[in-house]
VMD Tcl script that builds the backbone (N, CA, C; Angstrom):
set m [mol new atoms 249]
animate dup $m
set s [atomselect $m all]
$s set {name element resname resid chain x y z} {
  {N N MET 1 A 37.714 4.209 6.995}
  {CA C MET 1 A 36.627 3.326 6.609}
  {C C MET 1 A 35.904 2.852 7.866}
  {N N THR 2 A 34.594 2.805 7.812}
  {CA C THR 2 A 33.786 2.354 8.934}
  {C C THR 2 A 33.952 0.856 9.124}
  {N N GLU 3 A 34.121 0.452 10.383}
  {CA C GLU 3 A 34.231 -0.977 10.679}
  {C C GLU 3 A 32.887 -1.646 10.415}
  {N N MET 4 A 32.929 -2.764 9.730}
  {CA C MET 4 A 31.703 -3.485 9.382}
  {C C MET 4 A 31.598 -4.754 10.217}
  {N N GLN 5 A 30.377 -5.148 10.518}
  {CA C GLN 5 A 30.109 -6.412 11.186}
  {C C GLN 5 A 28.964 -7.086 10.456}
  {N N ARG 6 A 28.995 -8.402 10.451}
  {CA C ARG 6 A 27.931 -9.164 9.787}
  {C C ARG 6 A 26.805 -9.450 10.773}
  {N N THR 7 A 25.611 -9.542 10.218}
  {CA C THR 7 A 24.452 -9.934 11.004}
  {C C THR 7 A 23.539 -10.754 10.096}
  {N N MET 8 A 22.684 -11.512 10.717}
  {CA C MET 8 A 21.726 -12.313 9.946}
  {C C MET 8 A 20.327 -11.929 10.392}
  {N N THR 9 A 19.424 -11.921 9.445}
  {CA C THR 9 A 18.036 -11.649 9.769}
  {C C THR 9 A 17.141 -12.438 8.821}
  {N N SER 10 A 15.967 -12.719 9.273}
  {CA C SER 10 A 15.001 -13.434 8.433}
  {C C SER 10 A 14.103 -12.422 7.741}
  {N N LEU 11 A 13.847 -12.668 6.470}
  {CA C LEU 11 A 12.932 -11.847 5.689}
  {C C LEU 11 A 11.834 -12.742 5.142}
  {N N THR 12 A 10.690 -12.143 4.882}
  {CA C THR 12 A 9.653 -12.914 4.197}
  {C C THR 12 A 10.101 -13.123 2.750}
  {N N LYS 13 A 9.486 -14.067 2.082}
  {CA C LYS 13 A 9.820 -14.308 0.675}
  {C C LYS 13 A 9.578 -13.056 -0.159}
  {N N ASP 14 A 8.484 -12.360 0.132}
  {CA C ASP 14 A 8.164 -11.142 -0.618}
  {C C ASP 14 A 9.191 -10.039 -0.373}
  {N N GLN 15 A 9.634 -9.897 0.877}
  {CA C GLN 15 A 10.644 -8.887 1.186}
  {C C GLN 15 A 11.949 -9.183 0.457}
  {N N LEU 16 A 12.379 -10.437 0.505}
  {CA C LEU 16 A 13.625 -10.810 -0.159}
  {C C LEU 16 A 13.517 -10.617 -1.669}
  {N N LYS 17 A 12.371 -10.975 -2.221}
  {CA C LYS 17 A 12.166 -10.793 -3.661}
  {C C LYS 17 A 12.269 -9.315 -4.036}
  {N N ALA 18 A 11.642 -8.454 -3.233}
  {CA C ALA 18 A 11.678 -7.015 -3.508}
  {C C ALA 18 A 13.097 -6.467 -3.426}
  {N N VAL 19 A 13.850 -6.910 -2.425}
  {CA C VAL 19 A 15.234 -6.449 -2.274}
  {C C VAL 19 A 16.087 -6.931 -3.450}
  {N N LYS 20 A 15.908 -8.184 -3.838}
  {CA C LYS 20 A 16.680 -8.722 -4.964}
  {C C LYS 20 A 16.335 -8.006 -6.268}
  {N N LEU 21 A 15.053 -7.721 -6.474}
  {CA C LEU 21 A 14.648 -7.000 -7.685}
  {C C LEU 21 A 15.256 -5.603 -7.724}
  {N N LEU 22 A 15.238 -4.918 -6.589}
  {CA C LEU 22 A 15.829 -3.582 -6.524}
  {C C LEU 22 A 17.332 -3.641 -6.779}
  {N N ALA 23 A 17.994 -4.629 -6.190}
  {CA C ALA 23 A 19.435 -4.790 -6.403}
  {C C ALA 23 A 19.735 -5.043 -7.878}
  {N N ALA 24 A 18.940 -5.879 -8.515}
  {CA C ALA 24 A 19.143 -6.169 -9.937}
  {C C ALA 24 A 18.899 -4.923 -10.784}
  {N N GLU 25 A 17.855 -4.183 -10.434}
  {CA C GLU 25 A 17.528 -2.956 -11.165}
  {C C GLU 25 A 18.662 -1.937 -11.068}
  {N N LEU 26 A 19.274 -1.843 -9.895}
  {CA C LEU 26 A 20.358 -0.886 -9.671}
  {C C LEU 26 A 21.722 -1.448 -10.040}
  {N N ASP 27 A 21.767 -2.755 -10.327}
  {CA C ASP 27 A 23.009 -3.455 -10.654}
  {C C ASP 27 A 24.036 -3.327 -9.522}
  {N N VAL 28 A 23.558 -3.603 -8.315}
  {CA C VAL 28 A 24.417 -3.598 -7.127}
  {C C VAL 28 A 24.134 -4.867 -6.322}
  {N N PRO 29 A 25.048 -5.250 -5.431}
  {CA C PRO 29 A 24.791 -6.421 -4.588}
  {C C PRO 29 A 23.609 -6.188 -3.637}
  {N N VAL 30 A 22.955 -7.258 -3.276}
  {CA C VAL 30 A 21.840 -7.194 -2.328}
  {C C VAL 30 A 22.286 -6.540 -1.023}
  {N N SER 31 A 23.505 -6.827 -0.588}
  {CA C SER 31 A 24.000 -6.264 0.673}
  {C C SER 31 A 24.037 -4.739 0.639}
  {N N VAL 32 A 24.327 -4.164 -0.514}
  {CA C VAL 32 A 24.355 -2.704 -0.640}
  {C C VAL 32 A 22.945 -2.142 -0.469}
  {N N VAL 33 A 21.974 -2.787 -1.083}
  {CA C VAL 33 A 20.583 -2.350 -0.947}
  {C C VAL 33 A 20.146 -2.457 0.511}
  {N N MET 34 A 20.475 -3.570 1.157}
  {CA C MET 34 A 20.087 -3.763 2.558}
  {C C MET 34 A 20.689 -2.672 3.449}
  {N N ARG 35 A 21.981 -2.399 3.268}
  {CA C ARG 35 A 22.630 -1.365 4.087}
  {C C ARG 35 A 21.998 0.007 3.847}
  {N N ALA 36 A 21.693 0.310 2.590}
  {CA C ALA 36 A 21.080 1.602 2.273}
  {C C ALA 36 A 19.695 1.723 2.905}
  {N N LEU 37 A 18.910 0.661 2.821}
  {CA C LEU 37 A 17.571 0.687 3.415}
  {C C LEU 37 A 17.634 0.824 4.931}
  {N N ILE 38 A 18.554 0.114 5.552}
  {CA C ILE 38 A 18.701 0.203 7.007}
  {C C ILE 38 A 19.167 1.597 7.404}
  {N N SER 39 A 20.146 2.124 6.693}
  {CA C SER 39 A 20.652 3.462 6.987}
  {C C SER 39 A 19.542 4.503 6.861}
  {N N HIS 40 A 18.768 4.412 5.794}
  {CA C HIS 40 A 17.665 5.351 5.577}
  {C C HIS 40 A 16.617 5.229 6.688}
  {N N SER 41 A 16.286 4.014 7.051}
  {CA C SER 41 A 15.297 3.796 8.116}
  {C C SER 41 A 15.784 4.348 9.446}
  {N N LEU 42 A 17.060 4.148 9.745}
  {CA C LEU 42 A 17.607 4.683 10.990}
  {C C LEU 42 A 17.593 6.207 10.989}
  {N N ASP 43 A 17.860 6.810 9.840}
  {CA C ASP 43 A 17.767 8.269 9.733}
  {C C ASP 43 A 16.342 8.737 9.989}
  {N N LEU 44 A 15.365 8.028 9.441}
  {CA C LEU 44 A 13.965 8.386 9.668}
  {C C LEU 44 A 13.581 8.234 11.130}
  {N N LEU 45 A 14.076 7.185 11.752}
  {CA C LEU 45 A 13.777 6.964 13.161}
  {C C LEU 45 A 14.308 8.118 13.992}
  {N N GLY 46 A 15.499 8.588 13.653}
  {CA C GLY 46 A 16.074 9.727 14.358}
  {C C GLY 46 A 15.259 10.992 14.169}
  {N N ALA 47 A 14.533 11.074 13.075}
  {CA C ALA 47 A 13.707 12.244 12.794}
  {C C ALA 47 A 12.290 12.073 13.350}
  {N N SER 48 A 12.090 11.065 14.170}
  {CA C SER 48 A 10.791 10.776 14.791}
  {C C SER 48 A 9.696 10.552 13.750}
  {N N ASP 49 A 10.015 9.818 12.713}
  {CA C ASP 49 A 9.048 9.505 11.668}
  {C C ASP 49 A 8.008 8.538 12.214}
  {N N ALA 50 A 6.748 8.923 12.162}
  {CA C ALA 50 A 5.672 8.095 12.713}
  {C C ALA 50 A 5.492 6.803 11.927}
  {N N GLY 51 A 5.726 6.832 10.626}
  {CA C GLY 51 A 5.559 5.639 9.799}
  {C C GLY 51 A 6.532 4.545 10.174}
  {N N ILE 52 A 7.794 4.911 10.386}
  {CA C ILE 52 A 8.788 3.900 10.753}
  {C C ILE 52 A 8.496 3.363 12.154}
  {N N ARG 53 A 7.991 4.221 13.021}
  {CA C ARG 53 A 7.636 3.764 14.376}
  {C C ARG 53 A 6.504 2.745 14.305}
  {N N ARG 54 A 5.514 3.003 13.469}
  {CA C ARG 54 A 4.404 2.047 13.309}
  {C C ARG 54 A 4.917 0.734 12.731}
  {N N ALA 55 A 5.825 0.827 11.765}
  {CA C ALA 55 A 6.393 -0.389 11.167}
  {C C ALA 55 A 7.169 -1.187 12.206}
  {N N LEU 56 A 7.929 -0.507 13.045}
  {CA C LEU 56 A 8.672 -1.199 14.103}
  {C C LEU 56 A 7.723 -1.847 15.106}
  {N N ASP 57 A 6.706 -1.115 15.514}
  {CA C ASP 57 A 5.734 -1.669 16.464}
  {C C ASP 57 A 5.036 -2.900 15.883}
  {N N ALA 58 A 4.679 -2.844 14.602}
  {CA C ALA 58 A 4.026 -3.986 13.952}
  {C C ALA 58 A 4.973 -5.177 13.863}
  {N N ALA 59 A 6.247 -4.915 13.553}
  {CA C ALA 59 A 7.229 -6.000 13.462}
  {C C ALA 59 A 7.451 -6.652 14.820}
  {N N VAL 60 A 7.507 -5.846 15.868}
  {CA C VAL 60 A 7.685 -6.388 17.221}
  {C C VAL 60 A 6.478 -7.237 17.610}
  {N N ALA 61 A 5.283 -6.750 17.330}
  {CA C ALA 61 A 4.068 -7.503 17.660}
  {C C ALA 61 A 4.011 -8.818 16.882}
  {N N ALA 62 A 4.362 -8.778 15.606}
  {CA C ALA 62 A 4.345 -10.000 14.790}
  {C C ALA 62 A 5.362 -11.012 15.303}
  {N N GLU 63 A 6.536 -10.545 15.687}
  {CA C GLU 63 A 7.562 -11.455 16.207}
  {C C GLU 63 A 7.129 -12.046 17.550}
  {N N ARG 64 A 6.514 -11.242 18.382}
  {CA C ARG 64 A 6.012 -11.730 19.669}
  {C C ARG 64 A 4.957 -12.813 19.443}
  {N N ASP 65 A 4.051 -12.576 18.509}
  {CA C ASP 65 A 3.018 -13.566 18.188}
  {C C ASP 65 A 3.634 -14.853 17.640}
  {N N ARG 66 A 4.622 -14.700 16.763}
  {CA C ARG 66 A 5.282 -15.866 16.168}
  {C C ARG 66 A 5.958 -16.709 17.248}
  {N N ARG 67 A 6.676 -16.050 18.145}
  {CA C ARG 67 A 7.372 -16.781 19.210}
  {C C ARG 67 A 6.399 -17.421 20.193}
  {N N SER 68 A 5.303 -16.742 20.467}
  {CA C SER 68 A 4.289 -17.316 21.353}
  {C C SER 68 A 3.710 -18.590 20.757}
  {N N GLU 69 A 3.441 -18.561 19.461}
  {CA C GLU 69 A 2.894 -19.742 18.792}
  {C C GLU 69 A 3.894 -20.892 18.822}
  {N N ILE 70 A 5.160 -20.600 18.602}
  {CA C ILE 70 A 6.197 -21.638 18.682}
  {C C ILE 70 A 6.227 -22.228 20.089}
  {N N GLY 71 A 6.123 -21.376 21.093}
  {CA C GLY 71 A 6.100 -21.849 22.476}
  {C C GLY 71 A 4.893 -22.725 22.762}
  {N N ARG 72 A 3.725 -22.310 22.271}
  {CA C ARG 72 A 2.514 -23.109 22.464}
  {C C ARG 72 A 2.657 -24.476 21.803}
  {N N GLN 73 A 3.189 -24.495 20.592}
  {CA C GLN 73 A 3.376 -25.762 19.891}
  {C C GLN 73 A 4.386 -26.647 20.618}
  {N N GLY 74 A 5.437 -26.045 21.133}
  {CA C GLY 74 A 6.442 -26.811 21.870}
  {C C GLY 74 A 5.872 -27.420 23.137}
  {N N MET 75 A 5.087 -26.648 23.866}
  {CA C MET 75 A 4.490 -27.161 25.100}
  {C C MET 75 A 3.459 -28.242 24.791}
  {N N ALA 76 A 2.701 -28.051 23.723}
  {CA C ALA 76 A 1.721 -29.069 23.336}
  {C C ALA 76 A 2.433 -30.367 22.970}
  {N N ALA 77 A 3.545 -30.260 22.248}
  {CA C ALA 77 A 4.307 -31.458 21.882}
  {C C ALA 77 A 4.916 -32.103 23.123}
  {N N ARG 78 A 5.376 -31.288 24.032}
  {CA C ARG 78 A 6.012 -31.795 25.259}
  {C C ARG 78 A 5.022 -32.560 26.119}
  {N N TRP 79 A 3.815 -32.049 26.207}
  {CA C TRP 79 A 2.823 -32.650 27.088}
  {C C TRP 79 A 1.815 -33.507 26.337}
  {N N GLY 80 A 2.069 -33.787 25.077}
  {CA C GLY 80 A 1.240 -34.712 24.319}
  {C C GLY 80 A -0.098 -34.171 23.881}
  {N N GLU 81 A -0.232 -32.852 23.851}
  {CA C GLU 81 A -1.484 -32.257 23.402}
  {C C GLU 81 A -1.368 -31.903 21.930}
  {N N LYS 82 A -2.489 -31.923 21.265}
  {CA C LYS 82 A -2.497 -31.514 19.865}
  {C C LYS 82 A -2.731 -30.008 19.801}
  {N N PRO 83 A -1.929 -29.312 18.960}
  {CA C PRO 83 A -2.082 -27.845 18.866}
  {C C PRO 83 A -3.390 -27.425 18.245}
}
mol reanalyze $m
mol bondsrecalc $m
mol representation Tube
mol addrep $m
């Protein structure tokens, strides 16, 4: 049996809703759907799938933007400026 490890990740409300709906439709736990989706995506990445690469690039850019905004808000709060 493959050794398993837990991880946590944030999903948008729409993403979580879609995963839960799929899990309910298949009558399996959400964790099974998540593992299957991740496994499939990793297989596609190994096959140099351009779509998954674009999705990864977009996710990285969105996370960078999100963190930058948090940093700007933190600095504004620290120095008494309004965001």
